[in-house]
C-alpha positions as CSV (number, residue, x, y, z in Angstrom):
1,X,-7.6,-47.6,13.9
2,X,-3.9,-46.9,14.4
3,X,-2.0,-45.1,11.6
4,X,1.0,-47.5,10.5
5,X,4.0,-46.1,10.6
6,X,6.7,-45.7,7.6
7,X,6.2,-44.6,4.1
8,X,2.5,-43.2,3.4
9,X,1.7,-43.5,0.1
10,X,-1.3,-41.1,-1.6
11,X,-1.5,-37.7,-2.2
12,X,0.9,-35.1,-3.9
13,X,4.5,-35.8,-3.5
14,X,5.8,-33.3,-1.2
15,X,7.0,-29.8,-2.4
16,X,4.0,-30.3,-5.4
17,X,2.7,-27.5,-7.0
18,X,-0.1,-27.4,-9.2
19,X,0.2,-25.1,-12.0
20,X,-2.6,-22.2,-11.6
21,X,-0.2,-21.5,-8.6
22,X,2.9,-21.4,-10.5
23,X,0.8,-19.3,-12.8
24,X,0.5,-16.9,-9.5
25,X,3.7,-17.2,-8.5
26,X,5.2,-16.0,-11.9
27,X,2.5,-13.3,-12.3
28,X,3.2,-12.1,-9.2
29,X,7.2,-11.9,-9.3
30,X,6.3,-9.8,-12.8
31,X,4.2,-7.9,-10.9
32,X,6.8,-7.1,-8.0
33,X,9.4,-6.4,-10.8
34,X,7.3,-3.7,-12.5
35,X,6.9,-2.3,-9.0
36,X,10.5,-1.8,-7.8
37,X,11.5,-0.5,-11.0
38,X,9.1,2.3,-10.8
39,X,9.1,2.7,-6.9
40,X,10.8,5.9,-6.7
41,X,8.3,8.0,-8.5
42,X,5.2,6.0,-6.4
43,X,7.0,6.6,-3.5
44,X,7.3,10.5,-4.2
45,X,3.9,10.7,-5.5
46,X,2.5,9.0,-2.0
47,X,4.6,11.4,-0.2
48,X,3.1,14.6,-2.1
49,X,-0.5,12.9,-1.3
50,X,0.6,12.7,2.0
51,X,1.6,16.3,2.1
52,X,-1.7,17.4,-0.1
53,X,-2.0,17.8,-3.6
54,X,-1.7,21.5,-5.5
55,X,-2.3,21.7,-8.8
56,X,-3.1,24.9,-11.1
57,X,-5.2,24.9,-14.1
58,X,-4.4,27.7,-16.7
59,X,-7.2,28.6,-18.9
60,X,-6.5,29.4,-22.3
61,X,-8.1,32.2,-24.8
62,X,-9.7,29.7,-26.9
63,X,-11.9,28.7,-23.6
64,X,-9.8,25.8,-22.8
65,X,-8.2,24.3,-19.9
66,X,-5.1,22.6,-19.4
67,X,-3.4,21.2,-16.5
68,X,0.2,23.1,-15.5
69,X,2.8,20.6,-14.0
70,X,5.8,22.7,-13.9
71,X,7.0,26.4,-13.7
72,X,8.2,26.7,-17.4
73,X,4.6,25.2,-18.7
74,X,3.3,28.4,-16.5
75,X,5.7,30.5,-17.8
76,X,5.0,29.4,-21.5
77,X,1.1,29.4,-21.2
78,X,1.3,32.9,-19.9
79,X,3.7,34.0,-22.7
80,X,1.2,33.1,-25.2
81,X,-2.3,34.6,-23.6
82,X,-3.1,32.4,-21.1
83,X,-4.9,35.2,-19.2
84,X,-6.8,32.7,-16.4
85,X,-5.8,30.3,-13.9
86,X,-7.2,28.8,-10.8
87,X,-5.3,27.2,-8.2
88,X,-7.0,23.3,-6.4
89,X,-5.6,21.9,-3.3
90,X,-6.1,18.9,-1.9
91,X,-6.0,18.4,1.7
92,X,-3.0,16.0,3.2
93,X,-4.2,12.6,3.2
94,X,-4.0,10.9,6.5
95,X,-4.0,7.5,5.3
96,X,-1.4,7.9,3.0
97,X,0.7,9.6,5.9
98,X,0.1,6.2,8.1
99,X,0.9,4.1,5.7
100,X,4.1,5.5,4.8
101,X,5.1,5.9,8.5
102,X,4.3,2.1,8.7
103,X,6.1,0.7,5.7
104,X,9.2,3.2,6.7
105,X,9.6,2.7,10.6
106,X,7.3,-0.3,11.2
107,X,4.4,-0.3,12.3
108,X,3.5,0.4,15.9
109,X,2.4,-2.9,17.9
110,X,-0.8,-2.9,19.2
111,X,-1.2,-3.2,23.3
112,X,-3.0,-6.0,24.3
113,X,-3.7,-6.4,28.4
114,X,-4.5,-9.4,29.4
115,X,-6.8,-9.7,32.4
116,X,-9.2,-11.8,34.1
117,X,-12.4,-10.9,35.3
118,X,-13.7,-7.6,36.2
119,X,-10.1,-6.9,35.8
120,X,-8.5,-9.2,37.9
121,X,-6.0,-11.5,37.9
122,X,-5.4,-14.4,35.4
123,X,-5.8,-18.0,36.5
124,X,-4.6,-20.9,34.8
125,X,-5.8,-24.1,35.6
126,X,-4.3,-27.6,34.2
127,X,-6.4,-30.4,34.6
128,X,-4.9,-34.3,34.2
129,X,-6.6,-36.5,32.6
130,X,-6.2,-40.0,34.1
């Protein structure tokens, strides 16, 4: 049976969005704004992770440990008697580096070679219906 031409009735109007879809879009926009607001520190952290992360842990005389985050903290800890410390190093993360490059310089195109059977030429065959 042929489809009648002209205006069709039934279904959702063009451009209709379900309430759940609208809610998801609002939440996605809120998250996007939060990410953009913190973009620089997150990018710096990702770059540091790609390089490899090093950090120092100070041991205090009472036996507790504290992670040193800057030079002033290390100097202050040494001044009050933090006599033992240990440096931890995490290896550079190749996936983080690749992700940064892909985002900054565009992901390289994957090369696809199209060949026919046994590496031969590709044959296109067109058949006409009568």
